C-alpha positions as CSV (number, residue, x, y, z in Angstrom):
1,X,-5.6,-26.6,-12.4
2,X,-8.7,-28.6,-12.0
3,X,-10.1,-27.5,-15.3
4,X,-8.0,-28.6,-18.3
5,X,-9.8,-26.0,-20.5
6,X,-8.8,-23.1,-18.2
7,X,-6.8,-21.4,-20.8
8,X,-9.7,-21.4,-23.3
9,X,-12.1,-20.1,-20.7
10,X,-9.6,-17.3,-19.8
11,X,-9.3,-16.4,-23.5
12,X,-13.1,-16.2,-23.9
13,X,-13.3,-13.6,-21.1
14,X,-10.3,-11.7,-22.5
15,X,-11.8,-11.5,-26.0
16,X,-15.2,-10.4,-24.5
17,X,-13.5,-7.4,-23.0
18,X,-12.0,-6.3,-26.3
19,X,-15.4,-5.3,-27.7
20,X,-16.3,-2.9,-24.9
21,X,-17.4,0.4,-26.5
22,X,-19.2,-1.1,-29.6
23,X,-22.8,0.2,-29.6
24,X,-25.8,-2.1,-29.2
25,X,-28.2,-2.5,-32.1
26,X,-30.9,-5.1,-32.9
27,X,-30.0,-7.2,-35.9
28,X,-26.6,-5.6,-36.6
29,X,-24.4,-6.2,-39.7
30,X,-22.7,-9.6,-39.3
31,X,-19.1,-8.3,-39.1
32,X,-19.8,-6.8,-35.7
33,X,-17.3,-4.0,-36.1
34,X,-19.7,-1.1,-35.6
35,X,-22.7,-2.5,-33.7
36,X,-23.6,-5.7,-31.9
37,X,-26.5,-7.6,-30.4
38,X,-26.4,-10.2,-27.7
39,X,-26.0,-13.2,-29.9
40,X,-23.5,-11.7,-32.4
41,X,-21.4,-10.6,-29.4
42,X,-21.2,-14.2,-28.1
43,X,-20.6,-15.7,-31.6
44,X,-17.7,-13.3,-32.4
45,X,-16.2,-13.7,-28.9
46,X,-16.1,-17.5,-29.2
47,X,-14.9,-17.3,-32.8
48,X,-12.0,-15.1,-31.8
49,X,-11.2,-17.3,-28.8
50,X,-10.8,-20.3,-31.2
51,X,-14.1,-22.0,-30.4
52,X,-16.4,-20.9,-33.2
53,X,-20.0,-22.1,-33.6
54,X,-21.4,-23.6,-36.8
55,X,-22.1,-21.0,-39.5
56,X,-25.9,-21.6,-39.4
57,X,-26.1,-20.6,-35.7
58,X,-27.1,-16.9,-35.2
59,X,-29.9,-16.4,-32.6
60,X,-29.8,-16.8,-28.9
61,X,-32.0,-19.9,-29.2
62,X,-29.9,-21.4,-31.9
63,X,-26.8,-20.9,-29.7
64,X,-28.7,-22.6,-26.9
65,X,-29.4,-25.6,-29.1
66,X,-25.8,-25.9,-30.1
67,X,-24.7,-26.2,-26.5
68,X,-25.0,-28.9,-23.8
69,X,-27.2,-28.3,-20.7
70,X,-25.3,-28.2,-17.4
71,X,-26.4,-27.8,-13.8
72,X,-26.1,-24.4,-12.3
73,X,-23.6,-25.7,-9.7
74,X,-21.3,-26.7,-12.6
75,X,-21.1,-23.2,-14.2
76,X,-17.6,-22.0,-14.9
77,X,-16.1,-19.0,-16.7
78,X,-17.0,-19.1,-20.4
79,X,-20.2,-21.1,-20.0
80,X,-23.3,-19.5,-21.4
81,X,-26.4,-18.3,-19.4
82,X,-29.7,-18.1,-21.2
83,X,-32.7,-15.8,-20.5
84,X,-36.3,-15.8,-21.7
85,X,-39.1,-13.2,-22.0
86,X,-36.7,-10.2,-22.2
87,X,-38.7,-9.9,-25.4
88,X,-40.6,-12.5,-27.4
89,X,-38.5,-13.7,-30.4
90,X,-40.3,-15.0,-33.5
91,X,-38.8,-18.4,-33.8
92,X,-39.7,-22.0,-32.9
93,X,-39.1,-23.1,-29.3
94,X,-36.7,-25.8,-28.4
95,X,-37.8,-29.4,-27.5
96,X,-38.4,-28.2,-24.0
97,X,-40.9,-25.6,-25.2
98,X,-38.7,-22.7,-24.3
99,X,-37.1,-20.0,-26.4
100,X,-34.0,-18.0,-25.3
101,X,-34.3,-14.3,-26.0
102,X,-31.0,-13.2,-24.4
103,X,-27.7,-14.7,-23.3
104,X,-24.5,-13.9,-21.7
105,X,-21.1,-15.4,-20.9
106,X,-20.7,-16.5,-17.2
107,X,-17.8,-14.8,-15.4
108,X,-17.8,-17.7,-12.9
109,X,-19.8,-19.8,-10.5
110,X,-21.0,-17.6,-7.7
111,X,-19.8,-14.4,-9.3
112,X,-23.3,-13.1,-9.9
113,X,-22.1,-11.6,-13.2
114,X,-22.1,-12.3,-16.9
115,X,-20.6,-10.6,-20.0
116,X,-23.4,-9.7,-22.4
117,X,-24.4,-7.1,-25.0
118,X,-27.6,-5.2,-24.4
119,X,-29.4,-1.8,-24.4
120,X,-29.1,0.0,-21.1
121,X,-30.2,3.3,-19.6
122,X,-27.9,2.9,-16.6
123,X,-24.8,5.1,-16.9
124,X,-23.0,2.6,-14.6
125,X,-23.6,-0.1,-17.2
126,X,-23.7,1.6,-20.7
127,X,-25.3,0.0,-23.7
128,X,-23.2,-2.5,-25.6
129,X,-20.8,-5.2,-24.3
130,X,-20.1,-5.2,-20.6
131,X,-20.5,-7.0,-17.3
132,X,-24.1,-7.3,-16.0
133,X,-25.1,-8.0,-12.4
134,X,-27.4,-11.0,-12.7
135,X,-28.2,-11.1,-9.0
136,X,-30.9,-8.5,-9.4
137,X,-34.6,-9.5,-9.3
138,X,-35.0,-8.7,-13.0
139,X,-32.3,-11.1,-14.2
140,X,-33.2,-13.8,-11.6
141,X,-36.8,-13.7,-13.0
142,X,-35.5,-14.2,-16.6
143,X,-32.5,-16.5,-16.3
144,X,-33.7,-20.1,-16.9
145,X,-30.7,-22.3,-18.0
146,X,-27.0,-22.7,-18.2
147,X,-25.3,-24.5,-21.1
148,X,-21.7,-25.3,-22.1
149,X,-20.4,-24.9,-25.7
150,X,-19.2,-28.2,-27.1
151,X,-15.7,-26.8,-27.6
152,X,-15.3,-26.6,-23.9
153,X,-16.1,-30.3,-23.4
154,X,-12.9,-31.5,-25.1
155,X,-9.9,-31.5,-22.8
156,X,-6.4,-31.4,-24.4
157,X,-4.3,-34.3,-23.3
158,X,-2.1,-33.6,-20.3
159,X,1.5,-32.5,-21.0
160,X,4.2,-35.0,-20.2
161,X,6.2,-34.4,-17.0
162,X,9.3,-32.3,-17.7
163,X,12.2,-30.6,-16.1
164,X,12.7,-26.9,-16.8
165,X,15.8,-24.8,-16.9
166,X,15.5,-21.1,-15.8
167,X,17.0,-19.1,-18.7
168,X,18.0,-15.9,-16.9
169,X,18.6,-14.2,-13.5
170,X,15.9,-12.3,-11.7
171,X,13.0,-14.7,-12.5
172,X,10.5,-15.0,-9.6
173,X,8.6,-17.9,-8.3
174,X,5.0,-16.8,-7.3
175,X,2.2,-18.3,-5.3
176,X,-0.2,-18.2,-8.3
177,X,-0.2,-17.7,-12.1
178,X,-0.1,-13.9,-12.1
179,X,2.4,-11.1,-11.5
180,X,-0.1,-9.9,-8.8
181,X,0.4,-13.1,-6.8
182,X,2.8,-13.2,-3.8
183,X,6.5,-13.8,-4.5
184,X,7.7,-17.1,-3.0
185,X,11.3,-16.8,-4.3
186,X,12.5,-13.4,-5.6
187,X,15.3,-14.8,-7.8
188,X,15.4,-18.5,-8.8
189,X,18.8,-17.9,-10.5
190,X,19.9,-18.5,-14.0
191,X,20.3,-22.1,-15.1
192,X,18.3,-23.4,-12.0
193,X,16.4,-26.6,-12.6
194,X,12.8,-26.9,-11.5
195,X,10.3,-29.8,-11.9
196,X,7.1,-29.4,-13.8
197,X,4.0,-30.2,-11.8
198,X,1.8,-30.6,-14.9
199,X,-0.5,-27.6,-14.4
200,X,-0.6,-24.5,-16.5
201,X,-2.6,-21.3,-16.8
202,X,-3.0,-18.2,-18.9
203,X,-3.2,-14.9,-17.0
204,X,-5.3,-11.8,-18.0
205,X,-2.5,-10.5,-20.1
206,X,-2.3,-13.7,-22.2
207,X,1.0,-14.8,-20.5
208,X,1.5,-18.6,-20.1
209,X,2.4,-19.9,-16.6
210,X,3.4,-23.3,-15.3
211,X,3.3,-24.8,-11.8
212,X,6.8,-26.1,-10.7
213,X,8.6,-27.5,-7.7
214,X,12.1,-26.3,-6.7
215,X,14.9,-28.6,-5.4
216,X,14.0,-27.6,-1.8
217,X,10.4,-28.6,-2.4
218,X,8.8,-25.2,-2.8
219,X,5.9,-25.4,-5.2
220,X,4.8,-22.2,-7.1
221,X,4.2,-20.7,-10.5
222,X,6.7,-19.4,-13.1
223,X,6.1,-17.5,-16.4
224,X,6.9,-20.0,-19.1
225,X,8.8,-17.5,-21.3
226,X,11.6,-17.7,-18.8
227,X,12.1,-21.5,-18.8
228,X,13.2,-24.2,-21.3
229,X,12.7,-28.0,-21.2
230,X,15.7,-30.1,-20.4
231,X,16.4,-33.8,-20.2
232,X,16.9,-35.4,-16.7
233,X,20.7,-35.1,-17.2
234,X,20.4,-31.4,-17.8
235,X,21.0,-31.2,-21.5
236,X,18.5,-29.4,-23.7
237,X,16.8,-32.1,-25.8
238,X,16.7,-32.0,-29.6
239,X,12.9,-32.4,-29.2
240,X,12.5,-29.1,-27.4
241,X,11.0,-27.3,-30.4
242,X,9.8,-24.6,-28.1
243,X,13.4,-23.5,-27.4
244,X,13.9,-22.6,-31.0
245,X,11.6,-19.6,-31.1
246,X,10.0,-17.8,-28.2
247,X,6.4,-16.6,-28.4
248,X,7.7,-13.1,-28.6
249,X,9.9,-13.9,-31.6
250,X,7.0,-15.8,-33.3
251,X,4.8,-12.8,-32.6
252,X,7.0,-10.6,-34.9
253,X,6.0,-13.0,-37.7
254,X,2.3,-12.7,-36.9
255,X,1.3,-9.0,-36.5
256,X,-2.4,-10.0,-36.4
257,X,-2.1,-12.7,-33.8
258,X,-2.2,-10.8,-30.5
259,X,-2.0,-13.2,-27.6
260,X,-2.9,-16.3,-29.7
261,X,0.8,-17.4,-30.1
262,X,1.1,-17.8,-26.4
263,X,-2.1,-19.8,-26.2
264,X,-1.6,-22.1,-29.2
265,X,2.1,-22.5,-29.7
266,X,2.7,-24.8,-26.6
267,X,0.0,-27.3,-28.0
268,X,1.7,-27.2,-31.5
269,X,5.1,-27.8,-29.8
270,X,3.8,-30.8,-28.0
271,X,2.4,-32.3,-31.2
272,X,5.7,-31.7,-33.1
273,X,7.6,-33.3,-30.3
274,X,5.3,-36.3,-30.3
275,X,5.7,-36.7,-34.1
276,X,9.5,-36.5,-33.9
277,X,9.7,-33.2,-36.0
278,X,12.6,-31.7,-34.0
279,X,14.5,-29.8,-36.7
280,X,14.5,-26.1,-37.4
281,X,13.4,-26.4,-41.1
282,X,10.2,-28.3,-40.1
283,X,9.3,-25.7,-37.4
284,X,9.9,-22.9,-40.0
285,X,7.6,-24.8,-42.4
286,X,4.9,-25.0,-39.7
287,X,5.1,-21.3,-38.9
288,X,5.1,-20.2,-42.6
289,X,2.1,-22.5,-43.3
290,X,0.1,-21.1,-40.4
291,X,1.0,-17.5,-41.4
292,X,-0.7,-18.1,-44.8
293,X,-3.6,-20.2,-43.7
294,X,-4.5,-18.5,-40.4
295,X,-2.6,-15.2,-39.9
296,X,-4.3,-14.8,-36.4
297,X,-2.5,-17.9,-35.3
298,X,-5.7,-19.6,-34.2
299,X,-7.8,-22.4,-35.7
300,X,-10.6,-20.9,-37.8
301,X,-13.4,-21.9,-40.1
302,X,-12.8,-21.1,-43.8
303,X,-14.2,-17.7,-44.8
304,X,-17.4,-17.9,-46.9
305,X,-21.1,-18.8,-46.6
306,X,-23.1,-21.9,-47.4
307,X,-23.7,-20.9,-51.0
308,X,-19.9,-20.4,-51.6
309,X,-19.0,-23.7,-50.0
310,X,-21.7,-25.5,-52.0
311,X,-20.3,-24.0,-55.2
312,X,-16.7,-24.9,-54.4
313,X,-17.0,-28.3,-52.8
314,X,-20.4,-29.9,-53.4
315,X,-20.2,-33.2,-55.3
316,X,-16.4,-33.2,-55.3
317,X,-15.5,-36.9,-55.4
318,X,-11.8,-36.1,-55.0
319,X,-12.7,-34.8,-51.5
320,X,-15.1,-37.6,-50.7
321,X,-18.1,-35.3,-50.8
322,X,-20.7,-37.9,-52.0
323,X,-23.7,-36.9,-49.9
324,X,-26.0,-33.8,-50.3
325,X,-24.8,-31.0,-48.2
326,X,-21.2,-32.3,-47.9
327,X,-19.8,-29.2,-49.6
328,X,-20.9,-26.8,-46.9
329,X,-20.7,-29.3,-44.0
330,X,-17.0,-30.2,-44.7
331,X,-15.6,-26.8,-45.6
332,X,-12.1,-25.9,-44.4
333,X,-11.4,-25.8,-40.6
334,X,-8.4,-25.7,-38.3
335,X,-4.8,-24.5,-38.8
336,X,-4.5,-26.1,-42.2
337,X,-8.1,-25.8,-43.4
338,X,-9.1,-29.5,-43.4
339,X,-11.6,-29.9,-46.3
340,X,-13.9,-32.7,-47.6
341,X,-15.7,-35.6,-46.0
342,X,-12.8,-38.0,-46.8
343,X,-10.3,-35.9,-44.8
344,X,-12.7,-35.5,-41.9
345,X,-13.3,-39.2,-41.8
346,X,-9.7,-40.1,-42.1
347,X,-8.3,-37.7,-39.4
348,X,-11.3,-38.3,-37.1
349,X,-10.5,-42.0,-37.2
350,X,-6.8,-41.3,-36.7
351,X,-7.4,-39.2,-33.6
352,X,-10.4,-41.0,-32.2
353,X,-13.0,-38.2,-32.6
354,X,-16.1,-38.0,-34.6
355,X,-15.2,-35.3,-37.1
356,X,-17.9,-36.5,-39.6
357,X,-20.6,-36.3,-37.0
358,X,-19.4,-33.0,-35.6
359,X,-17.1,-31.2,-38.1
360,X,-16.6,-28.2,-35.7
361,X,-14.4,-30.5,-33.5
362,X,-11.7,-29.7,-36.1
363,X,-11.6,-26.2,-34.6
364,X,-10.6,-27.5,-31.1
365,X,-7.0,-26.4,-30.6
366,X,-5.9,-30.0,-29.6
367,X,-7.5,-31.5,-32.7
368,X,-6.4,-28.7,-35.0
369,X,-2.8,-29.1,-33.8
370,X,-2.8,-32.8,-34.3
371,X,-4.3,-32.5,-37.8
372,X,-1.8,-29.9,-38.9
373,X,1.3,-31.9,-37.8
374,X,-0.1,-35.2,-39.1
375,X,-1.0,-33.6,-42.4
376,X,2.5,-32.1,-42.8
377,X,4.2,-35.4,-42.0
378,X,1.8,-37.3,-44.3
379,X,2.8,-35.0,-47.1
380,X,6.6,-35.3,-46.6
381,X,7.0,-31.7,-45.5
382,X,9.9,-32.3,-43.0
383,X,12.0,-33.8,-45.8
384,X,11.1,-31.0,-48.3
385,X,11.9,-28.3,-45.7
386,X,15.2,-30.0,-44.8
387,X,16.1,-29.8,-48.5
388,X,15.2,-26.1,-48.6
389,X,12.6,-26.8,-51.3
390,X,10.1,-24.2,-50.1
391,X,8.0,-24.2,-53.2
392,X,7.5,-27.9,-52.8
393,X,6.5,-27.4,-49.1
394,X,3.8,-24.9,-50.2
395,X,2.5,-27.2,-52.9
396,X,2.4,-30.1,-50.5
397,X,-0.1,-28.1,-48.3
398,X,-1.9,-26.0,-50.8
399,X,-1.7,-27.9,-54.1
400,X,-0.3,-24.8,-55.6
401,X,1.5,-21.6,-54.7
402,X,-1.4,-19.5,-53.3
403,X,-0.1,-17.1,-50.7
404,X,3.5,-17.7,-51.8
405,X,4.8,-14.1,-51.1
406,X,3.6,-14.3,-47.5
407,X,4.9,-17.8,-47.2
408,X,8.4,-17.2,-48.3
409,X,8.6,-13.9,-46.5
410,X,7.8,-15.8,-43.3
411,X,10.3,-18.5,-44.1
412,X,13.1,-15.9,-44.6
413,X,12.2,-13.9,-41.5
414,X,12.2,-17.1,-39.3
415,X,15.5,-18.2,-40.8
416,X,17.0,-14.8,-40.0
417,X,15.9,-15.2,-36.4
418,X,17.4,-18.7,-36.3
419,X,20.7,-17.5,-37.8
420,X,21.0,-14.7,-35.2
421,X,20.5,-17.3,-32.5
422,X,23.0,-19.7,-34.0
423,X,20.4,-22.3,-34.9
424,X,21.3,-22.4,-38.6
């Protein structure tokens, strides 16, 4: 793949489709469950795709100001397209003197289409969320700029080269990352070794694919659920955390996650491997912690508004919140709900990103995964989990036993799966 954020872009378009059928309404309720307008549709789509905007962002123009301008030739799926004079909004213009009144999500460069939410009298394109043909004279007259959300500017680090072992018979090698692509090899054969090429993709059904090369030199794509990592000598390494639980097995622990496990679990596996957290108890601790903190298995911003965060965190010296506005600015974000200026400063310095200047970077999957694993290792969670001291694991993360029933239920369910597989 030429675009390292391809999985995130694919997820954005997948989530956009999920809201088809919700009616359009100007200034709808903020939950977006019964009605939507153009900006709320975009905000909820990016939130559920794991790339939320800051809480103060609401209008099309505010979304525009929160993004980075790009050239039309650089537009890719998931970038945002902005229109003006579809109506005249009552808000200050940007520094360029323009005000966005409508926006949509680009389907792709040269596609001539965007996902948006609008009123329509055309039965072929009903009101509400849907794909709009922007090649028409009307839209060409109103489109004026393309911008990229900052979350799509951060590329996750490339995965280390690996060798994979095919886990069962009947697995096909395809010409592309989809079951609709041509079959290159109809049956690779159980226990066959293939070399990872370093590229990955997520198809429209949320399935993860990897590009591989066979022993005879054939290069193609394979569904990652049918392979496991092996060392060069062919032995499954202890560090292959991904071999402990499949995405499908993890999905049974996360009924609200949908396709998020397939999207985010490989990144968490990579960070666990890099940190040397190779054992089953630590992986179970990670899964149980995520189940309590973010049951949708995606990095999120803590629930609440500015007034709530100010009440909870403003002036908290224990969190390093020493400046006005720190309470709301440094609310919880990520898999483990990183909170407080001191933590944002510490982990930003650790991972080389400006979390103080841009706290929403903590929602990027790569950053959120690193913060979670580093936080757990910093708080001795691997040793506590190995000792089966699950109350201590929960206290190490939460400071108490909030969410304990969900936490221990997930621990027990994961241990049951591990026992059946002979891992415990």
